[in-house]
C-alpha positions in Angstrom: 0.0 0.0 0.0 2.9 2.3 0.6 4.1 1.6 -2.9 0.7 2.4 -4.3 0.6 5.7 -2.5 4.0 6.6 -4.0 3.3 5.5 -7.6 -0.4 6.2 -7.9 -0.8 9.3 -5.8 -3.5 10.6 -8.1 -5.8 7.8 -6.7 -4.3 7.2 -3.3 -2.9 10.5 -2.1 -0.9 11.0 1.1 0.1 8.3 3.6 -2.9 6.9 5.3 -3.1 4.5 8.3 -4.2 0.9 8.1 -7.8 0.0 9.0 -9.4 -3.4 9.4 -12.7 -4.9 8.5 -12.5 -8.6 8.5 -11.2 -10.1 6.2 -9.7 -6.8 4.8 -6.8 -4.6 5.9 -7.4 -1.4 4.0 -6.7 2.3 3.7 -9.2 5.1 2.9 -8.2 8.2 0.8 -10.8 10.9 1.6 -9.5 13.3 -1.0 -10.4 10.9 -3.8 -13.0 8.7 -2.1 -10.9 5.6 -2.9 -10.2 2.5 -0.9 -7.2 0.2 -1.2 -7.2 -3.1 0.6 -5.8 -6.6 1.0 -7.6 -9.8 2.0 -5.2 -12.7 2.4 -3.0 -12.5 -0.7 -5.6 -10.6 -2.9 -5.6 -6.9 -3.6 -8.8 -4.9 -4.0 -9.7 -1.3 -4.9 -13.1 0.4 -4.3 -14.4 3.8 -5.2 -14.2 6.1 -8.2 -10.9 4.5 -9.3 -12.8 1.2 -9.8 -16.0 2.6 -11.2 -17.7 2.3 -7.8 -17.5 -1.5 -7.4 -15.2 -3.7 -5.4 -12.6 -4.9 -7.9 -9.9 -7.6 -7.5 -6.7 -6.1 -9.2 -4.3 -9.0 -8.5 -2.4 -10.7 -5.8 0.6 -9.7 -3.7 2.8 -12.0 -5.8 1.7 -10.2 -9.0 3.0 -6.9 -7.7 6.0 -8.1 -5.7 8.6 -7.5 -8.4 7.5 -3.9 -8.8 7.0 -3.2 -5.1 10.4 -4.6 -4.2 12.3 -3.6 -7.3 14.4 -1.0 -5.4 14.9 -3.4 -2.4 15.6 -7.0 -3.5 16.8 -8.8 -6.6 14.3 -11.6 -7.4 16.8 -13.3 -9.8 20.5 -13.7 -10.4 20.0 -11.6 -13.5 18.5 -8.7 -11.5 21.4 -8.9 -9.1 23.9 -8.9 -11.9 22.2 -5.9 -13.5 22.5 -3.9 -10.3 26.2 -4.9 -10.0 26.8 -3.8 -13.6 25.7 -0.3 -12.6 27.3 -0.3 -9.1 30.6 -2.0 -9.6 33.4 -2.7 -12.1 32.0 -6.2 -12.7 29.7 -8.7 -11.0 31.0 -11.9 -9.4 29.2 -15.1 -8.3 29.8 -14.0 -4.6 28.4 -10.5 -5.1 25.4 -11.8 -7.0 24.6 -14.1 -4.0 25.3 -11.3 -1.5 23.0 -8.9 -3.3 20.2 -11.5 -3.4 20.7 -12.3 0.3 21.1 -8.8 1.7 19.0 -6.7 -0.7 20.3 -3.7 -2.6 20.5 -1.1 0.2 22.2 -3.4 2.8 24.7 -4.5 0.1 25.5 -0.9 -0.7 26.0 -0.2 3.0 28.5 -3.0 3.3 30.2 -1.8 0.1 30.4 1.8 1.5 32.0 0.4 4.6 34.7 -1.6 2.9 38.3 -0.5 3.6 40.0 1.6 1.0 42.1 -0.6 -1.2 45.8 -0.2 -1.6 46.5 3.2 -3.1 48.1 3.6 -6.5 50.9 5.6 -4.9 51.7 2.7 -2.5 51.6 0.2 -5.3 54.2 2.3 -7.2 56.3 2.4 -4.1 56.0 -1.3 -3.6 57.4 -1.7 -7.1 60.4 0.5 -6.2 59.4 3.2 -8.7 60.1 5.9 -6.2 63.8 4.9 -6.0 64.2 4.4 -9.7 66.4 7.3 -10.9 64.7 7.2 -14.3 61.2 7.6 -12.9 61.4 11.4 -12.6 61.7 11.9 -16.4 60.4 8.6 -17.8 56.9 7.5 -17.1 57.6 4.2 -15.6 54.5 2.5 -14.3 52.2 5.4 -15.4 49.6 3.0 -17.0 50.2 0.1 -14.7 49.4 2.1 -11.5 45.8 2.7 -12.7 45.2 -0.6 -14.5 46.2 -2.7 -11.4 43.7 -0.7 -9.3 40.9 -1.1 -11.7 41.5 -4.8 -12.3 42.2 -6.0 -8.8 40.9 -3.6 -6.1 38.5 -5.1 -3.6 36.4 -1.9 -3.2 34.8 -2.2 -6.6 31.9 0.2 -5.9 34.4 2.9 -4.8 36.5 2.4 -7.9 33.5 2.6 -10.2 32.6 5.9 -8.7 36.2 7.1 -8.9 36.2 6.2 -12.6 33.0 8.3 -13.0 34.6 11.2 -11.1 37.7 10.9 -13.2 35.6 11.6 -16.3 34.0 14.7 -14.7 37.1 16.2 -12.9 39.4 15.3 -15.7 43.2 15.2 -15.6 45.0 13.6 -18.6 48.5 12.3 -19.0 49.6 14.6 -21.8 48.6 17.8 -20.0 50.5 17.0 -16.8 53.9 18.5 -17.0 57.1 18.2 -14.9 58.7 15.3 -13.1 57.2 12.1 -11.7 54.1 12.1 -13.9 53.2 8.5 -12.7 53.1 9.7 -9.1 51.1 12.8 -10.0 48.4 10.7 -11.7 48.5 8.0 -8.9 48.0 10.7 -6.3 45.1 12.2 -8.3 43.3 8.8 -8.6 43.9 8.2 -4.9 42.3 11.5 -4.1 39.2 10.7 -6.2 38.9 7.2 -4.6 39.3 8.5 -1.1 36.6 11.1 -1.6 34.2 9.0 -3.7 31.8 8.6 -0.8 32.6 11.9 1.0 31.8 15.5 0.8 31.6 17.2 -2.6 32.8 20.4 -1.1 35.9 18.6 0.3 36.5 16.9 -3.0 36.3 20.2 -4.9 38.9 21.8 -2.6 41.3 18.8 -2.8 40.9 18.7 -6.6 41.7 22.4 -6.8 44.9 22.2 -4.8 46.1 18.9 -6.3 49.4 19.2 -8.1 48.3 17.2 -11.2 45.2 19.4 -11.6 47.3 22.5 -10.9 49.6 21.7 -13.7 46.9 20.5 -16.0 44.8 23.7 -15.8 47.5 26.2 -15.0 46.7 27.0 -11.3 50.2 25.9 -10.4 52.4 29.0 -10.7 49.5 31.3 -11.6 50.5 34.8 -10.5 48.6 38.0 -9.7 48.3 40.8 -12.2 51.2 43.1 -13.0 50.5 46.5 -14.5 54.1 47.0 -15.4 54.3 43.9 -17.7 50.6 43.7 -18.5 50.4 40.2 -17.0 46.9 39.0 -15.9 45.9 36.0 -13.9 45.5 32.8 -16.0 41.8 32.1 -16.4 41.9 28.5 -17.3 41.0 26.9 -14.0 38.4 29.7 -13.2 36.6 28.9 -16.4 36.7 25.1 -16.1 35.9 24.9 -12.4 32.6 26.5 -13.3 31.9 25.0 -16.7 32.9 21.4 -15.9 33.2 20.8 -12.2 30.4 22.8 -10.6 27.7 24.8 -12.3 27.9 24.3 -16.1 27.1 26.8 -18.8 23.4 27.3 -18.2 21.2 28.1 -15.2 19.4 24.8 -14.4 16.0 23.8 -13.0 16.1 21.1 -10.3 15.5 18.4 -13.0 18.6 19.5 -15.0 16.7 21.3 -17.7 18.0 24.8 -18.6 16.1 27.8 -17.3 15.0 30.1 -20.0 14.6 33.8 -20.4 13.3 36.0 -23.3 12.5 34.2 -26.5 12.9 30.9 -24.5 16.7 31.3 -24.7 18.7 29.5 -22.0 20.2 31.7 -19.4 24.0 31.7 -19.0 25.2 30.8 -15.6 28.3 33.0 -15.9 30.0 35.3 -18.3 33.5 36.4 -19.2 33.5 39.0 -16.4 32.8 36.3 -13.9 35.8 34.3 -15.2 38.1 37.3 -15.0 37.0 38.1 -11.4 37.2 34.5 -10.2 40.6 34.0 -11.8 42.1 36.3 -9.2 41.3 33.8 -6.5 43.4 31.1 -8.1 46.7 33.0 -7.9 49.7 32.4 -5.7 49.4 28.6 -5.5 52.3 26.3 -6.4 53.6 22.7 -5.7 55.6 22.3 -2.5 59.2 21.7 -3.6 60.7 19.0 -1.4 64.2 17.6 -1.4 65.1 19.9 -4.4 62.6 18.0 -6.5 64.4 14.6 -6.2 61.5 12.9 -4.5 58.0 12.4 -5.8 56.5 13.3 -2.4 55.5 16.8 -3.6 53.1 15.2 -6.1 50.6 14.1 -3.4 50.8 17.2 -1.2 48.4 20.0 -1.7 49.8 23.1 -3.4 51.0 25.8 -1.1 50.2 29.5 -1.1 52.8 32.3 -1.7 50.9 35.4 -0.6 53.2 37.6 -2.5 52.0 36.2 -5.8 48.3 36.2 -4.8 46.1 38.9 -6.2 44.8 41.3 -3.6 42.2 42.9 -5.8 38.6 42.4 -5.0 36.7 39.7 -6.9 33.0 39.7 -7.6 31.3 36.6 -9.0 28.0 34.7 -8.7 26.6 37.1 -6.2 29.6 37.0 -3.9 32.3 39.7 -3.4 35.7 38.9 -1.9 37.0 42.3 -0.6 40.3 43.7 -1.7 43.2 42.6 0.5 41.7 39.2 1.4 44.3 36.5 2.0 44.6 33.7 -0.5 43.4 30.9 1.7 40.3 32.8 2.8 39.6 33.9 -0.8 39.8 30.3 -1.9 37.5 29.1 0.8 34.9 31.7 -0.1 35.1 31.0 -3.8 34.7 27.2 -3.3 31.9 27.7 -0.8 30.1 29.9 -3.4 30.5 27.3 -6.2 29.6 24.3 -4.1 26.4 26.0 -2.8 25.2 27.1 -6.2 21.8 25.5 -6.9 23.1 24.2 -10.3 25.6 21.8 -8.7 23.1 19.1 -7.7 21.4 18.6 -11.0 24.6 19.3 -13.0 26.9 16.8 -11.2 24.0 14.4 -10.3 23.0 14.0 -14.0 26.5 13.2 -15.0 26.9 10.6 -12.3 23.7 9.0 -13.4 25.1 9.0 -17.0 28.3 7.3 -15.9 26.6 4.6 -13.7 23.1 4.0 -15.1 21.7 5.7 -18.2 22.7 8.4 -20.7 19.2 9.9 -20.8 17.8 10.0 -17.2 14.3 11.5 -17.0 13.9 14.9 -15.4 12.2 13.5 -12.3 15.2 11.1 -11.8 17.6 13.9 -12.0 15.5 16.0 -9.6 15.3 13.2 -7.0 19.1 12.8 -7.1 19.6 16.6 -7.0 17.3 16.8 -3.9 19.5 14.2 -2.1 22.6 16.3 -3.1 21.0 19.3 -1.6 20.1 17.4 1.6 21.0 13.9 2.5 18.2 13.7 5.0 20.4 14.9 7.8 20.9 18.4 6.7 24.2 17.7 4.8 24.7 19.1 1.3 26.9 17.3 -1.2 27.1 13.9 0.5 28.3 11.8 -2.4 27.6 8.5 -0.6 23.9 9.5 -0.3 23.9 10.6 -4.0 25.4 7.4 -5.2 22.8 5.4 -3.2 20.0 7.5 -4.5 21.2 7.0 -8.1 21.5 3.2 -7.8 18.3 2.6 -5.8 16.0 4.9 -7.8 13.0 3.3 -9.4 14.3 4.4 -12.8 17.5 2.4 -12.3 16.0 -0.6 -10.7 12.7 -1.0 -12.6 12.5 -3.7 -15.3 10.9 -1.1 -17.5 14.3 0.0 -18.5 15.0 -3.3 -20.1 12.5 -2.7 -22.9 12.7 1.1 -23.1 14.8 2.0 -26.2 15.9 5.3 -24.6 17.2 3.7 -21.4 20.8 2.6 -20.8 24.2 3.5 -22.0 26.9 2.3 -24.4 29.6 0.7 -22.3 32.8 2.6 -22.6 35.7 0.5 -23.9 37.7 0.7 -20.7 34.8 -0.6 -18.7 34.3 -3.5 -21.1 37.9 -4.5 -20.7 37.8 -4.1 -16.9 34.6 -6.2 -16.7 36.1 -9.0 -18.7 39.3 -9.0 -16.7 37.6 -9.0 -13.3 34.8 -11.5 -14.3 37.3 -14.0 -15.6 39.8 -13.5 -12.7 42.8 -12.4 -14.7 46.2 -12.4 -13.3 49.5 -10.7 -14.2 52.4 -13.2 -14.3 54.8 -10.4 -14.0 52.7 -8.7 -11.3 53.2 -5.5 -13.2 49.8 -5.4 -14.9 51.3 -4.3 -18.2 48.1 -3.4 -20.0 49.8 -0.2 -21.3 48.3 2.6 -23.2 45.1 1.4 -24.9 44.2 4.7 -26.6 44.7 3.6 -30.2 41.3 3.0 -31.7 42.6 1.0 -34.6 44.5 -1.6 -32.6 43.4 -1.3 -29.0 40.4 0.0 -27.1 40.3 3.6 -28.3 40.3 4.8 -24.7 42.8 4.5 -21.8 42.2 5.6 -18.2 43.8 8.9 -17.2 44.7 9.6 -20.8 41.9 11.9 -22.0 43.1 14.2 -24.7 41.4 17.2 -23.0 39.7 18.4 -19.9 36.4 17.7 -21.8 36.9 14.0 -21.2 36.9 11.2 -23.8 33.3 12.1 -24.6 31.0 15.0 -23.7 27.9 14.4 -21.6 25.7 16.1 -24.2 27.2 14.4 -27.3 24.6 13.6 -30.0 25.7 11.3 -32.9 24.8 13.4 -36.0 22.4 12.0 -38.6 21.2 9.1 -36.4 18.0 7.9 -34.9 19.4 9.0 -31.5 19.6 12.6 -32.8 16.1 12.3 -34.3 14.8 11.3 -30.9 16.5 14.3 -29.2 18.6 11.9 -27.1 22.3 12.0 -26.2 24.8 9.2 -26.4 28.1 10.3 -24.8 30.2 7.2 -25.5 29.4 7.3 -29.2 31.8 10.2 -29.5 34.7 7.7 -29.5 32.8 5.1 -31.5 33.4 4.7 -35.2 34.3 2.0 -37.8 37.9 2.0 -36.8 37.3 1.8 -33.0 34.7 -1.0 -33.4 37.1 -3.1 -35.3 40.0 -2.3 -33.1 38.0 -3.2 -30.0 37.0 -6.6 -31.4 40.5 -7.5 -32.6 42.0 -6.4 -29.3 39.5 -8.3 -27.2 39.9 -11.4 -29.4 43.5 -11.5 -28.5 42.9 -10.9 -24.8 40.1 -13.3 -24.5 42.1 -16.1 -26.1 44.9 -15.6 -23.6 47.2 -13.9 -26.1 47.9 -10.8 -24.0 51.5 -10.9 -22.9 50.7 -10.0 -19.2 47.0 -10.4 -18.6 45.8 -14.0 -18.4 42.2 -15.1 -17.7 41.0 -18.0 -15.6 38.1 -19.8 -17.3 37.9 -22.8 -15.1 34.3 -22.2 -14.1 33.3 -21.8 -17.8 35.3 -24.9 -18.9 33.3 -27.0 -16.5 30.2 -26.1 -18.6 31.7 -26.0 -22.0 30.4 -29.4 -23.1 26.9 -28.0 -22.9 26.7 -25.0 -25.2 23.4 -23.7 -23.7 24.8 -23.8 -20.1 28.0 -22.1 -21.1 26.3 -19.3 -22.9 23.8 -18.8 -20.0 26.7 -18.3 -17.6 28.5 -15.9 -19.9 25.2 -14.1 -20.5 24.6 -13.7 -16.8 28.1 -12.4 -15.9 28.7 -10.1 -18.9 25.2 -8.7 -19.6 23.0 -9.7 -16.7 21.0 -12.2 -18.7 20.0 -9.6 -21.3 20.8 -11.5 -24.5 17.8 -11.4 -26.7 16.3 -14.7 -27.6 17.4 -14.5 -31.2 21.0 -13.6 -30.3 21.2 -16.2 -27.6 20.0 -18.9 -30.0 22.5 -17.7 -32.6 25.4 -17.9 -30.2 24.3 -21.2 -28.7 24.0 -22.8 -32.1 27.5 -21.5 -33.1 29.1 -22.9 -30.0 27.2 -26.3 -30.3 28.6 -26.6 -33.9 32.1 -26.4 -32.6 34.0 -29.5 -31.7 33.6 -30.3 -28.0 35.7 -33.4 -27.2 39.2 -32.4 -26.2 40.4 -29.8 -23.7 41.4 -27.6 -26.6 38.0 -28.0 -28.1 36.3 -26.9 -24.9 38.7 -24.0 -24.4 37.9 -22.8 -27.9 34.2 -23.0 -27.1 34.8 -20.7 -24.0 36.8 -18.2 -26.1 34.1 -18.1 -28.7 31.2 -17.7 -26.2 32.9 -14.8 -24.4 33.9 -13.1 -27.7 30.5 -13.5 -29.3 28.7 -12.1 -26.2 31.1 -9.2 -25.9 30.6 -8.4 -29.6 26.8 -8.4 -29.3 24.8 -5.2 -29.1 22.9 -6.8 -26.1 26.2 -6.6 -24.2 27.6 -3.4 -25.6 24.5 -1.4 -24.3 24.3 -1.6 -20.6 20.6 -1.6 -19.4 
């Protein structure tokens, strides 16, 4: 009855108390004159909603999947689907745990998991900090992030960190100076550590991070000088607004742009705002330790040199920082102003939904998440743990309606496909170095590599629309399609064919569980279907793949191994897998 009040408020408004009239337990809704009741396992309605008569509308069992959709998984496939959104990959153990605990309790356990070994500590364990070449040669720069994605026990945290890394972007090519591998490691560690924390804290730590400072020119940014004509660099001031906090347009709570005259969207800031805010981000530089011979400076917040900080007043977004204000106070005021702007909840919330669940969330979905960003229920703004939970438990994420809705879901980005394969099939690194390398080449590899975005605008924009497509015609967006083309599709398939077949030089899978089923094509495909795409293979594609596997020889160990390779490859090439629903 609580569920009916929430989903059919037009008939059953407000929360009413239970009443009894043997054999019924019922509720009465005076505003509409309707009754809703249960007798045994049967559900009845009475009043204008039923045309005036007592009508049996079904049983409790009929409605259980809808009522409990945001609470419990009624099948392994439902559990796996949840894990596809919430983690880097499902496992047999996690599927069982989700079904046993329910979604919310499972999330609570995942939130409480200890932080996995940091990328920084992994580099140190490999002796990179004492390698004299590491300062100028990027030893371990890709391995430090791949090993975390492929092995970390805190998979929910790392999935959120991956999402944050594509909003608060730092890319390899734009990070200058020594010890680039440690700078990128420290940056990922920052995102992972703050994935369930305060957005305001995350924003400040990102702002003062050395990698970000070098990437967007905050590091070494100096105040104006009338004698030379120097002005503060505006790069970070612009991007912290456009990409990290408020976006380009004033937003309603549901993420849609507010409009002014002639229905034109209203800009959230202008060039004067950028110029004024840029003064705040002056005077900050990396801490130079041990004459630059140690990477330690890369993980310490930048420090302020007051002599290089602008003392002019700064007016932006309804806030004025008076002339003469110290750099630390000015920074706090600016970040408080940005973090408290009403745009932040819908702007950041929508992008997190896109990264975890669906490219085109409805306005109400965005609004519900934005409301949790504004207040986690305990008066706290910007609680990312509460936001992540709201995203993953929302009706729109959990409802089976998304499985048949053509506008629901998202194209899996190539990095996530590779990570899911590697984790599902328990890959190991014989060298323990996790030498996946740079996978950016679309023709021969994945067309995407973590922490190697070519610009601060990420590998793909949240509002990208593939031109001249049905997606464009339906006024939808499809961010990941920005890095999808004929070359990248072929490159992905060829790269994965090698990896799946055990041909990668340092990433070897374990298919022992699948080999045990390989003699039965149907059982093998069902397992791969569950783990890779949450049982979402369409009937026609499933039959096609099963028939193809059954037609292969299945006698020797080599035969069975080839069947496993083919099953995994065919599923990972299938549109039913490539689109996460």
